[in-house]
Steps between C-alpha positions, in 0.01 A plus 500: 500500500264262686715202403814671626332592828368144540848361434652731762237395757556130431879538523471692825272234645733220399802684636320541833454123521870429466651468844865436573459518877619209707239325714474626856517152649734211435313187392781267395355149473200583720250416225676167446467424872130587497448276198693222675273541804190465284650192334595350839572157358814618318696710753521438874421770755867499603607570141245781479636646824848488352380679186337778701798540734716535187271777367531685833878464487517627141274795583727597787801480268325731254384728785137462388192410705344160441163466334183532707385162625839330485555498876140392557543211257826403666338518843220274383753247371683503833174434683428212261842345566463519879704811573249747647765731647648576156149513357402763754821694433426522129136589560611783728752615239221509240290715733790739556586535131139518381273647770196456277536124554468515881139381522554209265829393662341522846221277369759250374690510830181442700404214268845343537486523877154344505604207281 
């Protein structure tokens, strides 16, 4: 009886771990873009911007929100390539979509303006 009860408990636990839910956010090639940023010698900032803009476009087509941090990353890339207006736009979008990021994004905006 103990073995049967143990087997039922293990099966129930394993069944609880199986999830068929779709992710809340759309990531697309976001992780590839982050990796490309960290390996800056292989992919230009403009190519990374293109990758992230593509992820945003795909997310809109799937009617899903983009992953947290994507707009912030894109904003940072725009600042790096000399386009602070688009950088600010994406930073503000990140703050709107993810209010928990406001303090950090404000810090980044203040740092960018001081540079």
